[in-house]
PyMOL Python script that loads the backbone (N, CA, C, O; Angstrom):
from pymol import cmd

cmd.read_pdbstr("""\
ATOM      1  N   MET A   1       0.838  -1.165   0.000  1.00  0.00           N
ATOM      2  CA  MET A   1       0.000   0.000   0.000  1.00  0.00           C
ATOM      3  C   MET A   1       0.892   1.240   0.000  1.00  0.00           C
ATOM      4  O   MET A   1       1.833   1.328   0.788  1.00  0.00           O
ATOM      5  N   SER A   2       0.600   2.192  -0.878  1.00  0.00           N
ATOM      6  CA  SER A   2       1.432   3.384  -0.979  1.00  0.00           C
ATOM      7  C   SER A   2       1.044   4.415   0.084  1.00  0.00           C
ATOM      8  O   SER A   2      -0.079   4.424   0.589  1.00  0.00           O
ATOM      9  N   ASP A   3       1.989   5.263   0.400  1.00  0.00           N
ATOM     10  CA  ASP A   3       1.752   6.312   1.397  1.00  0.00           C
ATOM     11  C   ASP A   3       0.957   7.444   0.752  1.00  0.00           C
ATOM     12  O   ASP A   3       1.387   8.003  -0.257  1.00  0.00           O
ATOM     13  N   GLN A   4      -0.191   7.787   1.322  1.00  0.00           N
ATOM     14  CA  GLN A   4      -1.053   8.825   0.763  1.00  0.00           C
ATOM     15  C   GLN A   4      -0.656  10.228   1.233  1.00  0.00           C
ATOM     16  O   GLN A   4      -1.192  11.220   0.739  1.00  0.00           O
ATOM     17  N   HIS A   5       0.271  10.314   2.173  1.00  0.00           N
ATOM     18  CA  HIS A   5       0.703  11.608   2.699  1.00  0.00           C
ATOM     19  C   HIS A   5       1.661  12.270   1.703  1.00  0.00           C
ATOM     20  O   HIS A   5       2.663  11.677   1.306  1.00  0.00           O
ATOM     21  N   ILE A   6       1.342  13.500   1.307  1.00  0.00           N
ATOM     22  CA  ILE A   6       2.204  14.259   0.398  1.00  0.00           C
ATOM     23  C   ILE A   6       2.941  15.302   1.235  1.00  0.00           C
ATOM     24  O   ILE A   6       2.329  16.068   1.979  1.00  0.00           O
ATOM     25  N   ASP A   7       4.248  15.315   1.100  1.00  0.00           N
ATOM     26  CA  ASP A   7       5.069  16.241   1.873  1.00  0.00           C
ATOM     27  C   ASP A   7       4.915  17.657   1.324  1.00  0.00           C
ATOM     28  O   ASP A   7       5.274  17.888   0.169  1.00  0.00           O
ATOM     29  N   PRO A   8       4.393  18.625   2.104  1.00  0.00           N
ATOM     30  CA  PRO A   8       4.221  19.986   1.602  1.00  0.00           C
ATOM     31  C   PRO A   8       5.556  20.676   1.316  1.00  0.00           C
ATOM     32  O   PRO A   8       5.592  21.644   0.556  1.00  0.00           O
ATOM     33  N   ALA A   9       6.638  20.205   1.902  1.00  0.00           N
ATOM     34  CA  ALA A   9       7.936  20.815   1.640  1.00  0.00           C
ATOM     35  C   ALA A   9       8.387  20.541   0.203  1.00  0.00           C
ATOM     36  O   ALA A   9       9.253  21.241  -0.322  1.00  0.00           O
ATOM     37  N   GLY A  10       7.812  19.545  -0.416  1.00  0.00           N
ATOM     38  CA  GLY A  10       8.152  19.231  -1.787  1.00  0.00           C
ATOM     39  C   GLY A  10       7.506  20.173  -2.783  1.00  0.00           C
ATOM     40  O   GLY A  10       7.900  20.185  -3.950  1.00  0.00           O
ATOM     41  N   ASN A  11       6.538  20.955  -2.368  1.00  0.00           N
ATOM     42  CA  ASN A  11       5.847  21.884  -3.237  1.00  0.00           C
ATOM     43  C   ASN A  11       6.471  23.274  -3.071  1.00  0.00           C
ATOM     44  O   ASN A  11       6.416  23.853  -1.985  1.00  0.00           O
ATOM     45  N   THR A  12       7.050  23.798  -4.122  1.00  0.00           N
ATOM     46  CA  THR A  12       7.753  25.076  -4.060  1.00  0.00           C
ATOM     47  C   THR A  12       6.815  26.228  -3.722  1.00  0.00           C
ATOM     48  O   THR A  12       7.191  27.120  -2.961  1.00  0.00           O
ATOM     49  N   GLN A  13       5.623  26.228  -4.261  1.00  0.00           N
ATOM     50  CA  GLN A  13       4.688  27.315  -3.986  1.00  0.00           C
ATOM     51  C   GLN A  13       4.283  27.330  -2.518  1.00  0.00           C
ATOM     52  O   GLN A  13       4.186  28.398  -1.914  1.00  0.00           O
ATOM     53  N   GLN A  14       4.049  26.180  -1.950  1.00  0.00           N
ATOM     54  CA  GLN A  14       3.680  26.126  -0.542  1.00  0.00           C
ATOM     55  C   GLN A  14       4.843  26.577   0.342  1.00  0.00           C
ATOM     56  O   GLN A  14       4.639  27.248   1.353  1.00  0.00           O
ATOM     57  N   PHE A  15       6.069  26.201  -0.048  1.00  0.00           N
ATOM     58  CA  PHE A  15       7.225  26.624   0.737  1.00  0.00           C
ATOM     59  C   PHE A  15       7.410  28.136   0.665  1.00  0.00           C
ATOM     60  O   PHE A  15       7.687  28.776   1.679  1.00  0.00           O
ATOM     61  N   ARG A  16       7.259  28.706  -0.516  1.00  0.00           N
ATOM     62  CA  ARG A  16       7.392  30.163  -0.653  1.00  0.00           C
ATOM     63  C   ARG A  16       6.326  30.886   0.151  1.00  0.00           C
ATOM     64  O   ARG A  16       6.616  31.904   0.780  1.00  0.00           O
ATOM     65  N   ALA A  17       5.108  30.385   0.144  1.00  0.00           N
ATOM     66  CA  ALA A  17       4.036  30.996   0.931  1.00  0.00           C
ATOM     67  C   ALA A  17       4.361  30.909   2.421  1.00  0.00           C
ATOM     68  O   ALA A  17       4.113  31.856   3.168  1.00  0.00           O
ATOM     69  N   PHE A  18       4.910  29.784   2.850  1.00  0.00           N
ATOM     70  CA  PHE A  18       5.300  29.618   4.244  1.00  0.00           C
ATOM     71  C   PHE A  18       6.415  30.589   4.616  1.00  0.00           C
ATOM     72  O   PHE A  18       6.356  31.227   5.667  1.00  0.00           O
ATOM     73  N   ALA A  19       7.422  30.704   3.770  1.00  0.00           N
ATOM     74  CA  ALA A  19       8.553  31.587   4.054  1.00  0.00           C
ATOM     75  C   ALA A  19       8.121  33.051   4.077  1.00  0.00           C
ATOM     76  O   ALA A  19       8.568  33.805   4.942  1.00  0.00           O
ATOM     77  N   GLN A  20       7.278  33.462   3.164  1.00  0.00           N
ATOM     78  CA  GLN A  20       6.820  34.849   3.129  1.00  0.00           C
ATOM     79  C   GLN A  20       5.921  35.149   4.321  1.00  0.00           C
ATOM     80  O   GLN A  20       5.978  36.249   4.872  1.00  0.00           O
ATOM     81  N   ARG A  21       5.116  34.219   4.716  1.00  0.00           N
ATOM     82  CA  ARG A  21       4.219  34.419   5.861  1.00  0.00           C
ATOM     83  C   ARG A  21       5.042  34.628   7.126  1.00  0.00           C
ATOM     84  O   ARG A  21       4.710  35.497   7.932  1.00  0.00           O
ATOM     85  N   ASN A  22       6.099  33.860   7.316  1.00  0.00           N
ATOM     86  CA  ASN A  22       6.925  34.000   8.511  1.00  0.00           C
ATOM     87  C   ASN A  22       7.651  35.337   8.532  1.00  0.00           C
ATOM     88  O   ASN A  22       7.777  35.939   9.598  1.00  0.00           O
ATOM     89  N   GLU A  23       8.130  35.820   7.396  1.00  0.00           N
ATOM     90  CA  GLU A  23       8.814  37.109   7.349  1.00  0.00           C
ATOM     91  C   GLU A  23       7.847  38.230   7.706  1.00  0.00           C
ATOM     92  O   GLU A  23       8.237  39.182   8.381  1.00  0.00           O
ATOM     93  N   GLN A  24       6.612  38.139   7.275  1.00  0.00           N
ATOM     94  CA  GLN A  24       5.628  39.167   7.562  1.00  0.00           C
ATOM     95  C   GLN A  24       5.226  39.147   9.026  1.00  0.00           C
ATOM     96  O   GLN A  24       4.898  40.196   9.579  1.00  0.00           O
ATOM     97  N   GLU A  25       5.239  37.994   9.667  1.00  0.00           N
ATOM     98  CA  GLU A  25       4.881  37.906  11.077  1.00  0.00           C
ATOM     99  C   GLU A  25       6.018  38.396  11.968  1.00  0.00           C
ATOM    100  O   GLU A  25       5.764  38.954  13.036  1.00  0.00           O
ATOM    101  N   ILE A  26       7.258  38.198  11.551  1.00  0.00           N
ATOM    102  CA  ILE A  26       8.407  38.587  12.358  1.00  0.00           C
ATOM    103  C   ILE A  26       8.641  40.093  12.287  1.00  0.00           C
ATOM    104  O   ILE A  26       9.020  40.699  13.289  1.00  0.00           O
ATOM    105  N   ALA A  27       8.426  40.701  11.141  1.00  0.00           N
ATOM    106  CA  ALA A  27       8.711  42.119  10.960  1.00  0.00           C
ATOM    107  C   ALA A  27       7.967  43.014  11.941  1.00  0.00           C
ATOM    108  O   ALA A  27       8.604  43.890  12.527  1.00  0.00           O
ATOM    109  N   PRO A  28       6.666  42.856  12.162  1.00  0.00           N
ATOM    110  CA  PRO A  28       6.003  43.727  13.141  1.00  0.00           C
ATOM    111  C   PRO A  28       6.529  43.546  14.558  1.00  0.00           C
ATOM    112  O   PRO A  28       6.527  44.504  15.331  1.00  0.00           O
ATOM    113  N   LYS A  29       6.972  42.368  14.917  1.00  0.00           N
ATOM    114  CA  LYS A  29       7.503  42.137  16.247  1.00  0.00           C
ATOM    115  C   LYS A  29       8.778  42.935  16.451  1.00  0.00           C
ATOM    116  O   LYS A  29       9.006  43.455  17.543  1.00  0.00           O
ATOM    117  N   LYS A  30       9.607  43.043  15.438  1.00  0.00           N
ATOM    118  CA  LYS A  30      10.836  43.817  15.558  1.00  0.00           C
ATOM    119  C   LYS A  30      10.522  45.299  15.712  1.00  0.00           C
ATOM    120  O   LYS A  30      11.157  45.984  16.513  1.00  0.00           O
ATOM    121  N   ARG A  31       9.563  45.796  14.964  1.00  0.00           N
ATOM    122  CA  ARG A  31       9.197  47.203  15.053  1.00  0.00           C
ATOM    123  C   ARG A  31       8.578  47.522  16.411  1.00  0.00           C
ATOM    124  O   ARG A  31       8.820  48.599  16.956  1.00  0.00           O
ATOM    125  N   SER A  32       7.794  46.618  16.960  1.00  0.00           N
ATOM    126  CA  SER A  32       7.127  46.895  18.225  1.00  0.00           C
ATOM    127  C   SER A  32       8.131  46.979  19.373  1.00  0.00           C
ATOM    128  O   SER A  32       7.836  47.618  20.384  1.00  0.00           O
ATOM    129  N   ALA A  33       9.294  46.365  19.257  1.00  0.00           N
ATOM    130  CA  ALA A  33      10.310  46.442  20.300  1.00  0.00           C
ATOM    131  C   ALA A  33      11.027  47.790  20.261  1.00  0.00           C
ATOM    132  O   ALA A  33      11.596  48.208  21.269  1.00  0.00           O
ATOM    133  N   VAL A  34      11.010  48.462  19.140  1.00  0.00           N
ATOM    134  CA  VAL A  34      11.704  49.735  18.997  1.00  0.00           C
ATOM    135  C   VAL A  34      10.901  50.860  19.644  1.00  0.00           C
ATOM    136  O   VAL A  34      11.490  51.771  20.227  1.00  0.00           O
ATOM    137  N   LEU A  35       9.591  50.820  19.558  1.00  0.00           N
ATOM    138  CA  LEU A  35       8.761  51.897  20.093  1.00  0.00           C
ATOM    139  C   LEU A  35       8.946  52.117  21.595  1.00  0.00           C
ATOM    140  O   LEU A  35       9.077  53.271  22.004  1.00  0.00           O
ATOM    141  N   PRO A  36       8.966  51.099  22.428  1.00  0.00           N
ATOM    142  CA  PRO A  36       9.197  51.355  23.861  1.00  0.00           C
ATOM    143  C   PRO A  36      10.584  51.953  24.131  1.00  0.00           C
ATOM    144  O   PRO A  36      10.738  52.779  25.031  1.00  0.00           O
ATOM    145  N   ILE A  37      11.570  51.545  23.371  1.00  0.00           N
ATOM    146  CA  ILE A  37      12.915  52.096  23.557  1.00  0.00           C
ATOM    147  C   ILE A  37      12.918  53.578  23.225  1.00  0.00           C
ATOM    148  O   ILE A  37      13.497  54.377  23.962  1.00  0.00           O
ATOM    149  N   ILE A  38      12.281  53.953  22.130  1.00  0.00           N
ATOM    150  CA  ILE A  38      12.198  55.368  21.751  1.00  0.00           C
ATOM    151  C   ILE A  38      11.442  56.152  22.819  1.00  0.00           C
ATOM    152  O   ILE A  38      11.843  57.261  23.171  1.00  0.00           O
ATOM    153  N   ALA A  39      10.361  55.589  23.334  1.00  0.00           N
ATOM    154  CA  ALA A  39       9.574  56.265  24.363  1.00  0.00           C
ATOM    155  C   ALA A  39      10.400  56.481  25.632  1.00  0.00           C
ATOM    156  O   ALA A  39      10.311  57.542  26.250  1.00  0.00           O
ATOM    157  N   ILE A  40      11.188  55.506  26.019  1.00  0.00           N
ATOM    158  CA  ILE A  40      12.031  55.630  27.216  1.00  0.00           C
ATOM    159  C   ILE A  40      13.090  56.702  27.015  1.00  0.00           C
ATOM    160  O   ILE A  40      13.319  57.525  27.902  1.00  0.00           O
ATOM    161  N   VAL A  41      13.739  56.697  25.848  1.00  0.00           N
ATOM    162  CA  VAL A  41      14.772  57.698  25.564  1.00  0.00           C
ATOM    163  C   VAL A  41      14.166  59.100  25.565  1.00  0.00           C
ATOM    164  O   VAL A  41      14.749  60.023  26.133  1.00  0.00           O
ATOM    165  N   LEU A  42      13.012  59.268  24.938  1.00  0.00           N
ATOM    166  CA  LEU A  42      12.360  60.575  24.938  1.00  0.00           C
ATOM    167  C   LEU A  42      11.947  60.987  26.352  1.00  0.00           C
ATOM    168  O   LEU A  42      12.077  62.156  26.716  1.00  0.00           O
ATOM    169  N   GLY A  43      11.462  60.060  27.131  1.00  0.00           N
ATOM    170  CA  GLY A  43      11.088  60.366  28.515  1.00  0.00           C
ATOM    171  C   GLY A  43      12.276  60.833  29.333  1.00  0.00           C
ATOM    172  O   GLY A  43      12.172  61.795  30.094  1.00  0.00           O
ATOM    173  N   ILE A  44      13.403  60.159  29.179  1.00  0.00           N
ATOM    174  CA  ILE A  44      14.614  60.559  29.898  1.00  0.00           C
ATOM    175  C   ILE A  44      15.071  61.939  29.440  1.00  0.00           C
ATOM    176  O   ILE A  44      15.492  62.756  30.260  1.00  0.00           O
ATOM    177  N   ALA A  45      14.991  62.205  28.145  1.00  0.00           N
ATOM    178  CA  ALA A  45      15.387  63.512  27.623  1.00  0.00           C
ATOM    179  C   ALA A  45      14.482  64.614  28.167  1.00  0.00           C
ATOM    180  O   ALA A  45      14.961  65.686  28.537  1.00  0.00           O
ATOM    181  N   ILE A  46      13.193  64.356  28.215  1.00  0.00           N
ATOM    182  CA  ILE A  46      12.251  65.366  28.723  1.00  0.00           C
ATOM    183  C   ILE A  46      12.509  65.627  30.211  1.00  0.00           C
ATOM    184  O   ILE A  46      12.522  66.780  30.643  1.00  0.00           O
ATOM    185  N   VAL A  47      12.710  64.586  30.979  1.00  0.00           N
ATOM    186  CA  VAL A  47      13.007  64.740  32.413  1.00  0.00           C
ATOM    187  C   VAL A  47      14.316  65.520  32.581  1.00  0.00           C
ATOM    188  O   VAL A  47      14.416  66.372  33.465  1.00  0.00           O
ATOM    189  N   GLY A  48      15.296  65.243  31.760  1.00  0.00           N
ATOM    190  CA  GLY A  48      16.573  65.954  31.835  1.00  0.00           C
ATOM    191  C   GLY A  48      16.405  67.431  31.534  1.00  0.00           C
ATOM    192  O   GLY A  48      16.975  68.269  32.234  1.00  0.00           O
ATOM    193  N   VAL A  49      15.638  67.768  30.513  1.00  0.00           N
ATOM    194  CA  VAL A  49      15.411  69.171  30.158  1.00  0.00           C
ATOM    195  C   VAL A  49      14.645  69.885  31.273  1.00  0.00           C
ATOM    196  O   VAL A  49      14.986  71.012  31.635  1.00  0.00           O
ATOM    197  N   VAL A  50      13.624  69.243  31.812  1.00  0.00           N
ATOM    198  CA  VAL A  50      12.846  69.862  32.893  1.00  0.00           C
ATOM    199  C   VAL A  50      13.737  70.058  34.119  1.00  0.00           C
ATOM    200  O   VAL A  50      13.678  71.114  34.749  1.00  0.00           O
ATOM    201  N   ALA A  51      14.554  69.079  34.469  1.00  0.00           N
ATOM    202  CA  ALA A  51      15.441  69.210  35.620  1.00  0.00           C
ATOM    203  C   ALA A  51      16.451  70.331  35.390  1.00  0.00           C
ATOM    204  O   ALA A  51      16.736  71.102  36.306  1.00  0.00           O
ATOM    205  N   TYR A  52      16.987  70.428  34.195  1.00  0.00           N
ATOM    206  CA  TYR A  52      17.931  71.490  33.875  1.00  0.00           C
ATOM    207  C   TYR A  52      17.264  72.875  34.010  1.00  0.00           C
ATOM    208  O   TYR A  52      17.860  73.794  34.572  1.00  0.00           O
ATOM    209  N   LEU A  53      16.057  73.019  33.508  1.00  0.00           N
ATOM    210  CA  LEU A  53      15.365  74.301  33.586  1.00  0.00           C
ATOM    211  C   LEU A  53      15.006  74.661  35.036  1.00  0.00           C
ATOM    212  O   LEU A  53      15.054  75.831  35.414  1.00  0.00           O
ATOM    213  N   LEU A  54      14.650  73.664  35.836  1.00  0.00           N
ATOM    214  CA  LEU A  54      14.303  73.942  37.227  1.00  0.00           C
ATOM    215  C   LEU A  54      15.527  74.304  38.069  1.00  0.00           C
ATOM    216  O   LEU A  54      15.426  75.113  38.992  1.00  0.00           O
ATOM    217  N   LEU A  55      16.669  73.718  37.762  1.00  0.00           N
ATOM    218  CA  LEU A  55      17.883  73.968  38.526  1.00  0.00           C
ATOM    219  C   LEU A  55      18.667  75.185  38.033  1.00  0.00           C
ATOM    220  O   LEU A  55      19.621  75.614  38.681  1.00  0.00           O
ATOM    221  N   LYS A  56      18.283  75.715  36.935  1.00  0.00           N
ATOM    222  CA  LYS A  56      18.994  76.858  36.342  1.00  0.00           C
ATOM    223  C   LYS A  56      18.756  78.133  37.086  1.00  0.00           C
ATOM    224  O   LYS A  56      19.285  79.177  36.707  1.00  0.00           O
TER     225      LYS A  56
END
""", "prot")
cmd.dss("prot")
cmd.show_as("cartoon", "prot")
cmd.util.cbc("prot")
cmd.orient("prot")
């Protein structure tokens, strides 16, 4: 009896769809990590400017 299971890795179109889907899912995760860092840096800068103006 032959094996009825077809390996999806053997199909180039399915592999390309899989690879493109993963790249699209990873990209937003990288961008979302940058926003909190920018917010923290801006917060520190604002606190520094306010402290400088108050102590001047």
